[in-house]
Structures are given as structure tokens and as C-alpha cells.
N, C-alpha and C positions, 0 to 999 in steps of 0.2 A: 417565460412568465411563470411565477409560482402558482400553485393551486391552493386555494384557501377553502376550508370547510366551515360552513355556517349552520347554526341551528336556531330555529324559532322557539322562543320561550313560551309563546302563546299556543301554537298548534302542534309543535314538536317535530316539524319537518326538518330534515337535514339535507343540505345541498352543497355541492362543490362548484367553485367558480375560479376561472383564471383571472387573476388581477395583477396589475403592476404594483411595484412597491410604492409608487407615488399616488396611487388611487386611494380615495377615501373608502373605509370599510362600508359594506352594505348594511343598511339598518331596517329597510322595509321588506317584510316577508312577501314573496311573490304569490303565496297561497292565500293567506288570510288578510294581507294588507296592513297588518299591525307593525308598529315600530319596536319589534321584539327580537330582531335578528341579531345574534351574537356570534362572533368568530370563535371557533374552537381551536385549541392548541393541542396538536398531536405530536407523538414522538417522531423524530427524524430518523430515517434510515441511513446508517453510516456503514461504509465499506472500507475496511482496512486492507491495504494491499502491501505485500512485501513481508519479510520475515521480522520477527521480534514483537509482534502485536498480541500473540496468543500465548496462554500459559503452557500450551502443549508444544510450542516451538522449542527446539533444542539450541542451546547456546554453546559456543566453544568455551573450554575451560578458562582461557585467558581473557575472554570477553571480546576477542577479535571476531569480526564478521566472517562468514563462510568464504567469501571471495578473497579476503585477506589471507586466510589459511591456505587456499588453493594457490595464490600467488607465491606464498612462502615455499610450498611444496615444489612448485615448478622451478623456482630459483635454486632450491637445494639440489634438485635433480640435475639442473644445468651445470652447477658448480662441480658436482660429482663427475659428470661427463667430461668436463674440461680437465679435471685432475687426471682422469684415466688417459686421455689423449696425450697429456704432457708426459706422463710416466711411460707410455708406450713409445713416444718419440725419443725419450731419453734412453730407453733400453735399446732401441734400434740403432741409435748413433754410437752407443758404447760397445756394442757387439761387433766383431769383425765381419766383413762381408762374406757371404756364402759363395762357394764355387761350384 
């Protein structure tokens, strides 16, 4: 349940109450009994998680995310390794056996 903040316009008391969305707003002040209680609107706390939300975050030059860059590097290393093993296998089969 959300917490709503109310303030009495007559006596100035401020209070917080847990209320359902479907509940009617409070109108009667518990201190002075007047119908002067008003709901206050306060800023909402927002938490941004992940990269790309802050101006201090670094972007990759191509606009790709960091994970995509890591995947590309891994794929590049893997292709280099397979090229090396293919060339090693080719040179071993081309050379005469040692005695």
C-alpha cells in the first residue's frame, strides 16, 4: 500500500497514512477535527539500474552495448585460434615425418 502525506490547512499538522488506491482521501484532521486535510504531492524516488542512464556512462563508439563488444572480441579470438590450428595442421601434413 502506498503512503500518502496529508497536511491540515487549519492547524498545520502534517501526517503520513497508508492508504489503498481505492480508498477515499482523508478530509477530517485528527488534531483539530476540521475538514481542512489536504493530500500533498511529493517527488517520487526513482532508481535507474543498468548502463546508459547517466551522462558519466561511457558509450562504445559504434553505439553497441558493452556486452555486444565483448561477444565480438570473443568471436574474433575464437576465429583466430581456429585459423592457427588449421595452419598448424596443414604444415604438419605437408612436412615429411621425422625419424
